[in-house]
Backbone as JSON Lines, residues from 0, in Angstrom:
{"i":0,"aa":"M","n":[27.32,-10.24,9.21],"ca":[26.89,-11.27,8.65],"c":[25.36,-11.01,7.91]}
{"i":1,"aa":"A","n":[25.39,-11.16,9.61],"ca":[23.8,-11.46,9.27],"c":[23.22,-9.77,9.2]}
{"i":2,"aa":"K","n":[23.63,-8.52,8.91],"ca":[22.85,-7.44,8.28],"c":[23.03,-7.54,7.08]}
{"i":3,"aa":"K","n":[23.32,-8.23,6.22],"ca":[23.96,-8.45,4.69],"c":[22.34,-9.28,4.5]}
{"i":4,"aa":"A","n":[22.45,-10.58,5.2],"ca":[20.35,-11.01,4.77],"c":[19.87,-10.1,4.94]}
{"i":5,"aa":"T","n":[19.82,-9.75,5.91],"ca":[18.33,-8.43,5.88],"c":[18.32,-7.27,5.64]}
{"i":6,"aa":"D","n":[19.66,-6.77,5.06],"ca":[19.39,-5.57,4.22],"c":[19.55,-6.64,2.77]}
{"i":7,"aa":"A","n":[19.0,-7.51,2.1],"ca":[19.3,-8.7,1.24],"c":[17.68,-8.95,1.31]}
{"i":8,"aa":"R","n":[17.13,-9.44,2.48],"ca":[15.36,-9.2,1.91],"c":[14.95,-7.91,1.72]}
{"i":9,"aa":"K","n":[15.51,-7.34,2.95],"ca":[14.63,-6.08,2.28],"c":[15.1,-5.34,1.51]}
{"i":10,"aa":"G","n":[16.19,-5.57,1.1],"ca":[15.91,-4.47,-0.43],"c":[15.01,-5.77,-2.1]}
{"i":11,"aa":"K","n":[15.23,-6.78,-0.68],"ca":[13.98,-7.71,-1.95],"c":[12.31,-7.23,-1.81]}
{"i":12,"aa":"R","n":[12.35,-6.98,-0.36],"ca":[11.15,-7.28,-0.7],"c":[10.13,-5.36,-1.28]}
{"i":13,"aa":"E","n":[11.26,-4.57,-0.8],"ca":[10.94,-2.86,-1.91],"c":[10.45,-2.87,-3.01]}
{"i":14,"aa":"G","n":[10.52,-4.13,-4.22],"ca":[10.02,-4.06,-4.9],"c":[9.03,-4.43,-5.49]}
{"i":15,"aa":"I","n":[8.16,-5.07,-4.11],"ca":[6.48,-5.44,-4.09],"c":[5.07,-4.84,-3.89]}
{"i":16,"aa":"K","n":[4.69,-4.9,-4.69],"ca":[3.66,-3.16,-4.74],"c":[2.59,-3.72,-4.34]}
{"i":17,"aa":"V","n":[2.5,-3.06,-2.75],"ca":[1.04,-2.95,-1.72],"c":[0.87,-1.59,-2.2]}
{"i":18,"aa":"I","n":[-0.56,-1.68,-2.11],"ca":[-1.39,-1.0,-1.88],"c":[-2.39,-0.87,-0.58]}
{"i":19,"aa":"M","n":[-2.75,0.32,0.25],"ca":[-3.28,0.44,1.52],"c":[-3.96,1.9,1.59]}
{"i":20,"aa":"Y","n":[-5.81,0.26,1.32],"ca":[-6.63,2.02,1.63],"c":[-7.0,1.86,2.97]}
{"i":21,"aa":"S","n":[-6.9,3.09,3.27],"ca":[-7.07,3.62,4.79],"c":[-7.6,5.22,5.33]}
{"i":22,"aa":"T","n":[-7.72,4.98,6.57],"ca":[-8.16,6.1,6.69],"c":[-7.75,7.05,8.03]}
{"i":23,"aa":"A","n":[-7.36,7.76,7.83],"ca":[-6.05,8.96,9.4],"c":[-5.88,8.03,11.06]}
{"i":24,"aa":"V","n":[-7.9,7.86,10.95],"ca":[-8.1,7.69,12.26],"c":[-8.46,6.18,12.71]}
{"i":25,"aa":"C","n":[-7.74,5.35,11.74],"ca":[-7.57,4.38,12.05],"c":[-6.95,3.46,11.97]}
{"i":26,"aa":"P","n":[-6.78,2.82,13.43],"ca":[-5.32,2.15,14.09],"c":[-4.98,0.92,14.13]}
{"i":27,"aa":"Y","n":[-6.26,0.57,13.28],"ca":[-6.27,-1.06,12.45],"c":[-4.52,-0.38,11.34]}
{"i":28,"aa":"C","n":[-4.84,0.29,10.46],"ca":[-4.58,1.16,9.31],"c":[-2.95,1.28,9.97]}
{"i":29,"aa":"R","n":[-2.77,1.77,10.62],"ca":[-1.33,2.37,11.13],"c":[-0.71,1.39,11.86]}
{"i":30,"aa":"M","n":[-1.11,-0.05,12.51],"ca":[-1.0,-1.16,12.92],"c":[-0.23,-1.6,11.73]}
{"i":31,"aa":"A","n":[-0.87,-1.48,10.41],"ca":[-0.51,-2.2,8.93],"c":[0.0,-1.48,8.5]}
{"i":32,"aa":"E","n":[0.64,-0.37,9.03],"ca":[1.36,-0.15,7.79],"c":[2.86,0.02,9.03]}
{"i":33,"aa":"E","n":[3.17,-0.15,10.05],"ca":[4.24,-0.21,10.48],"c":[4.51,-1.57,10.07]}
{"i":34,"aa":"Y","n":[3.38,-2.79,10.02],"ca":[3.75,-3.7,9.97],"c":[4.31,-3.58,8.88]}
{"i":35,"aa":"L","n":[4.26,-2.96,8.15],"ca":[5.13,-3.39,6.42],"c":[6.25,-2.78,6.57]}
{"i":36,"aa":"S","n":[6.1,-2.0,7.62],"ca":[7.49,-0.99,7.17],"c":[8.56,-1.24,8.14]}
{"i":37,"aa":"K","n":[7.5,-2.3,9.49],"ca":[9.01,-3.34,9.57],"c":[9.9,-4.53,8.93]}
{"i":38,"aa":"K","n":[9.37,-4.62,7.91],"ca":[8.9,-5.91,7.1],"c":[10.15,-5.51,5.85]}
{"i":39,"aa":"G","n":[9.82,-4.1,5.9],"ca":[10.98,-3.41,5.11],"c":[10.01,-3.1,3.45]}
{"i":40,"aa":"V","n":[9.1,-2.66,3.73],"ca":[7.61,-3.24,2.78],"c":[7.12,-1.08,2.18]}
{"i":41,"aa":"D","n":[7.28,-1.07,1.6],"ca":[6.85,0.75,1.2],"c":[5.16,0.41,0.41]}
{"i":42,"aa":"C","n":[4.17,0.85,1.34],"ca":[3.26,1.51,0.7],"c":[2.81,2.08,0.03]}
{"i":43,"aa":"K","n":[1.98,2.42,-1.35],"ca":[0.71,3.1,-1.51],"c":[-0.53,3.11,-0.3]}
{"i":44,"aa":"K","n":[-0.15,4.82,-0.13],"ca":[-1.72,5.04,0.95],"c":[-2.75,4.96,0.41]}
{"i":45,"aa":"V","n":[-3.69,4.99,0.93],"ca":[-4.95,5.04,-0.27],"c":[-6.32,5.88,0.71]}
{"i":46,"aa":"D","n":[-6.7,7.12,1.08],"ca":[-7.43,7.44,2.19],"c":[-8.34,7.52,1.61]}
{"i":47,"aa":"V","n":[-9.58,6.62,1.82],"ca":[-11.07,6.79,1.38],"c":[-12.01,7.2,2.1]}
{"i":48,"aa":"S","n":[-10.73,8.03,2.54],"ca":[-11.9,9.61,3.84],"c":[-12.01,10.75,2.81]}
{"i":49,"aa":"S","n":[-11.22,10.84,2.12],"ca":[-10.66,11.82,0.88],"c":[-10.97,11.36,-0.17]}
{"i":50,"aa":"N","n":[-11.22,11.09,-0.39],"ca":[-10.75,10.12,-2.55],"c":[-11.45,9.36,-2.87]}
{"i":51,"aa":"S","n":[-12.29,10.27,-3.22],"ca":[-14.1,8.79,-3.3],"c":[-13.31,8.02,-5.0]}
{"i":52,"aa":"A","n":[-12.48,8.44,-5.57],"ca":[-12.29,7.51,-6.67],"c":[-11.56,6.25,-5.38]}
{"i":53,"aa":"G","n":[-10.73,6.68,-4.49],"ca":[-10.7,5.34,-4.61],"c":[-10.64,4.77,-4.12]}
{"i":54,"aa":"A","n":[-12.27,5.43,-2.81],"ca":[-12.85,4.0,-1.64],"c":[-13.77,3.24,-3.19]}
{"i":55,"aa":"R","n":[-14.11,3.64,-3.63],"ca":[-14.96,2.55,-5.3],"c":[-13.9,2.2,-5.87]}
{"i":56,"aa":"E","n":[-12.55,2.16,-6.44],"ca":[-11.37,0.97,-5.84],"c":[-11.25,-0.17,-5.03]}
{"i":57,"aa":"M","n":[-11.1,0.58,-4.11],"ca":[-11.76,-0.41,-2.29],"c":[-12.6,-1.6,-2.62]}
{"i":58,"aa":"M","n":[-13.84,-0.96,-2.96],"ca":[-15.39,-1.42,-2.85],"c":[-14.83,-2.7,-3.87]}
{"i":59,"aa":"E","n":[-14.9,-2.57,-4.9],"ca":[-14.38,-2.99,-6.42],"c":[-13.47,-4.27,-6.04]}
{"i":60,"aa":"K","n":[-12.52,-3.57,-5.29],"ca":[-11.32,-5.03,-5.32],"c":[-11.54,-5.92,-3.56]}
{"i":61,"aa":"S","n":[-12.81,-5.42,-3.06],"ca":[-13.17,-6.73,-1.36],"c":[-14.24,-6.51,-1.74]}
{"i":62,"aa":"G","n":[-14.77,-6.28,-2.25],"ca":[-16.6,-5.64,-2.03],"c":[-17.04,-5.31,-0.56]}
{"i":63,"aa":"Q","n":[-15.93,-4.52,0.2],"ca":[-15.54,-3.96,1.44],"c":[-15.58,-2.16,1.16]}
{"i":64,"aa":"M","n":[-16.38,-2.36,3.13],"ca":[-16.14,-0.13,3.32],"c":[-15.31,-0.86,4.61]}
{"i":65,"aa":"G","n":[-14.74,-1.73,4.65],"ca":[-13.98,-1.14,6.17],"c":[-13.1,-0.91,5.74]}
{"i":66,"aa":"V","n":[-11.62,-0.54,6.82],"ca":[-10.8,-0.91,6.75],"c":[-9.37,-1.45,7.56]}
{"i":67,"aa":"P","n":[-8.38,-1.84,7.05],"ca":[-8.11,-1.83,6.31],"c":[-7.99,-2.55,5.12]}
{"i":68,"aa":"V","n":[-8.33,-2.28,3.7],"ca":[-8.08,-2.93,2.21],"c":[-6.47,-3.02,2.26]}
{"i":69,"aa":"L","n":[-5.96,-3.82,1.96],"ca":[-4.72,-4.72,1.38],"c":[-3.97,-4.88,0.04]}
{"i":70,"aa":"D","n":[-3.86,-4.76,-0.74],"ca":[-4.36,-5.21,-2.12],"c":[-2.05,-5.42,-2.39]}
{"i":71,"aa":"I","n":[-1.64,-7.02,-2.09],"ca":[-0.78,-7.69,-2.22],"c":[-0.56,-8.52,-2.99]}
{"i":72,"aa":"R","n":[0.55,-7.6,-4.24],"ca":[0.24,-8.16,-5.79],"c":[-0.12,-8.91,-6.03]}
{"i":73,"aa":"G","n":[-1.49,-8.18,-6.01],"ca":[-3.14,-8.67,-6.34],"c":[-3.92,-8.67,-5.74]}
{"i":74,"aa":"K","n":[-2.93,-9.86,-4.12],"ca":[-3.91,-9.76,-3.53],"c":[-4.35,-9.6,-2.5]}
{"i":75,"aa":"I","n":[-6.13,-9.84,-2.18],"ca":[-7.09,-8.44,-1.5],"c":[-6.74,-9.23,-0.43]}
{"i":76,"aa":"I","n":[-5.85,-8.4,1.01],"ca":[-6.55,-8.44,2.7],"c":[-7.37,-7.26,2.89]}
{"i":77,"aa":"V","n":[-8.53,-8.37,4.09],"ca":[-9.62,-7.25,4.67],"c":[-9.02,-7.34,5.45]}
{"i":78,"aa":"G","n":[-9.14,-6.13,6.38],"ca":[-8.72,-5.88,7.43],"c":[-6.83,-6.8,8.14]}
{"i":79,"aa":"F","n":[-6.4,-5.96,9.49],"ca":[-5.11,-6.09,9.69],"c":[-4.81,-7.53,10.5]}
{"i":80,"aa":"D","n":[-3.86,-8.35,9.31],"ca":[-3.63,-9.91,9.19],"c":[-2.64,-10.22,8.94]}
{"i":81,"aa":"R","n":[-2.55,-10.88,10.08],"ca":[-0.09,-11.06,9.76],"c":[0.46,-11.71,9.01]}
{"i":82,"aa":"D","n":[-0.84,-12.79,9.73],"ca":[-0.44,-13.55,8.64],"c":[-0.89,-14.01,7.21]}
{"i":83,"aa":"A","n":[-1.3,-13.74,6.72],"ca":[-2.11,-13.28,5.82],"c":[-1.31,-11.93,4.46]}
{"i":84,"aa":"I","n":[-0.92,-11.36,5.75],"ca":[-0.32,-10.24,4.86],"c":[1.63,-10.98,4.76]}
{"i":85,"aa":"D","n":[1.84,-11.71,5.66],"ca":[3.09,-12.59,5.66],"c":[3.04,-13.03,3.77]}
{"i":86,"aa":"A","n":[1.69,-13.7,4.16],"ca":[2.17,-15.53,3.08],"c":[1.74,-14.74,1.26]}
{"i":87,"aa":"A","n":[1.11,-13.31,1.57],"ca":[0.6,-12.91,0.18],"c":[2.23,-12.13,-0.02]}
{"i":88,"aa":"L","n":[2.55,-11.64,1.12],"ca":[4.46,-11.26,0.73],"c":[5.15,-11.97,0.61]}
{"i":89,"aa":"S","n":[5.42,-13.3,0.81],"ca":[6.28,-14.87,0.75],"c":[6.23,-15.19,-0.95]}
{"i":90,"aa":"S","n":[4.71,-14.66,-0.99],"ca":[3.88,-15.38,-2.41],"c":[4.91,-14.66,-3.53]}
{"i":91,"aa":"G","n":[5.96,-14.97,-5.33],"ca":[5.73,-14.48,-5.43],"c":[5.6,-14.77,-6.89]}
């Protein structure tokens, strides 16, 4: 019974659009990616160290150069903030 509930939650979250602006050497980016994965959320990663268009897009959205920057359903989260991520994932 618990497995079905977990599968239903995971399935629901798979449709959530998440973009994560990151770099390959950022430990907080890896933590954010692992956290989203545990929540059953896939994210599109944009490596801003090798993608100048992605870096400009991140700056336009967040006004920040630091990573990670997460765009969850249009809500911008700067840094790895579990509470903010959970709130953005829960909002419909």
